[in-house]
ZAROBA-390139 format. One record per residue (C-alpha): x, y, z; residue in three letters; chain; residue number from 1. Coordinates in Angstrom, 1 decimal, decimal comma, always signed. Each point is the difference from the previous one (the first is absolute). Layout:
NODE X Y Z ala A NUM $
...
// end
This chain:
NODE +21,3 +7,1 +26,4 unk A 1 $
NODE -2,6 -2,9 +0,6 unk A 2 $
NODE -3,5 +0,0 -2,0 unk A 3 $
NODE -2,9 +0,3 +2,0 unk A 4 $
NODE -1,9 -3,5 +0,1 unk A 5 $
NODE -3,5 -0,4 +0,8 unk A 6 $
NODE -1,4 -3,6 +1,3 unk A 7 $
NODE -3,2 -1,4 -1,0 unk A 8 $
NODE -2,1 +0,9 +2,8 unk A 9 $
NODE +1,6 +3,9 -0,4 unk A 10 $
NODE -0,6 +0,3 -3,6 unk A 11 $
NODE -3,6 -1,7 +0,8 unk A 12 $
NODE -1,0 +2,6 +2,5 unk A 13 $
NODE +1,5 +3,0 -2,0 unk A 14 $
NODE -2,5 -1,1 -2,9 unk A 15 $
NODE -3,0 -1,3 +2,2 unk A 16 $
NODE -0,2 -3,4 -1,3 unk A 17 $
NODE +0,6 -3,4 +1,2 unk A 18 $
NODE +3,4 -1,5 +0,2 unk A 19 $
NODE -1,4 -2,8 -1,9 unk A 20 $
NODE -0,8 +2,2 -3,0 unk A 21 $
NODE +3,8 +0,7 -0,2 unk A 22 $
NODE +0,7 -3,5 +0,3 unk A 23 $
NODE -2,6 -0,9 -3,4 unk A 24 $
NODE +1,6 +2,9 -1,8 unk A 25 $
NODE +3,3 -2,0 +0,6 unk A 26 $
NODE -1,3 -3,3 -1,1 unk A 27 $
NODE -1,9 +1,8 -3,0 unk A 28 $
NODE +3,2 +2,2 -1,2 unk A 29 $
NODE -2,0 +2,9 +1,1 unk A 30 $
NODE +0,9 +3,2 +2,4 unk A 31 $
NODE +3,2 +1,4 +0,7 unk A 32 $
NODE +3,5 -1,5 -0,5 unk A 33 $
NODE +1,2 -1,9 +3,1 unk A 34 $
NODE +3,1 -1,7 +1,7 unk A 35 $
NODE -0,6 -3,5 +1,6 unk A 36 $
NODE +3,3 -0,8 +2,2 unk A 37 $
NODE -0,3 -3,0 +1,4 unk A 38 $
NODE -3,9 -0,5 +1,2 unk A 39 $
NODE -0,4 +4,0 +0,4 unk A 40 $
NODE -1,3 +2,3 -2,7 unk A 41 $
NODE +0,6 +3,6 -0,1 unk A 42 $
NODE -0,6 +2,9 -2,1 unk A 43 $
NODE +2,2 +2,6 -0,8 unk A 44 $
NODE -1,3 +3,7 +0,3 unk A 45 $
NODE +1,2 +1,1 -3,4 unk A 46 $
NODE -2,1 -3,4 -1,4 unk A 47 $
NODE -2,8 +1,1 +2,2 unk A 48 $
NODE +0,1 +3,7 -1,5 unk A 49 $
NODE +0,2 -1,0 -3,6 unk A 50 $
NODE -2,9 -2,6 +0,6 unk A 51 $
NODE -2,4 +2,6 +1,6 unk A 52 $
NODE +1,0 +2,9 -2,9 unk A 53 $
NODE -0,8 -2,8 -2,8 unk A 54 $
NODE -3,5 +0,0 +1,9 unk A 55 $
NODE -0,9 +3,4 -0,6 unk A 56 $
NODE -3,2 +0,6 -1,8 unk A 57 $
NODE -1,8 +3,3 -0,8 unk A 58 $
NODE -3,3 -2,0 -0,9 unk A 59 $
NODE -1,6 -3,0 +0,6 unk A 60 $
NODE -0,7 -0,6 -3,6 unk A 61 $
NODE +3,8 +0,6 -0,9 unk A 62 $
NODE +0,7 -3,1 -1,0 unk A 63 $
NODE -3,2 -0,8 -2,0 unk A 64 $
NODE +0,6 +3,1 -2,2 unk A 65 $
NODE +3,5 -2,1 -1,6 unk A 66 $
NODE -2,0 -2,8 -0,9 unk A 67 $
NODE -0,9 -0,5 -3,4 unk A 68 $
NODE -2,0 -2,4 -2,2 unk A 69 $
NODE -0,9 -3,5 +1,3 unk A 70 $
NODE +1,8 +1,0 +3,7 unk A 71 $
NODE -2,9 +2,9 +0,2 unk A 72 $
NODE -2,9 -2,4 -1,0 unk A 73 $
NODE +1,1 -2,7 +2,3 unk A 74 $
NODE +0,1 +2,3 +2,8 unk A 75 $
NODE -3,6 +1,4 -0,9 unk A 76 $
NODE +1,6 +3,5 -0,9 unk A 77 $
NODE -2,0 +1,7 -2,8 unk A 78 $
NODE +2,0 +1,5 -2,7 unk A 79 $
// end
């Protein structure tokens, strides 16, 4: 069975972001893994779902609680 693939425009629509955001993320090495075949970019559904799961947060400050020392001070986080 072939994997489900999302084109850039489809994924951008799914997430409510601009296709250019996905282009920028690829350039910066951010976002989900992707395939580039010829001049076409596609995202495997498994990679999209894994990326979405990794973005799950239970609190806005969740990542801030894990910072310590100079990192907390540099971000202005008391503590």
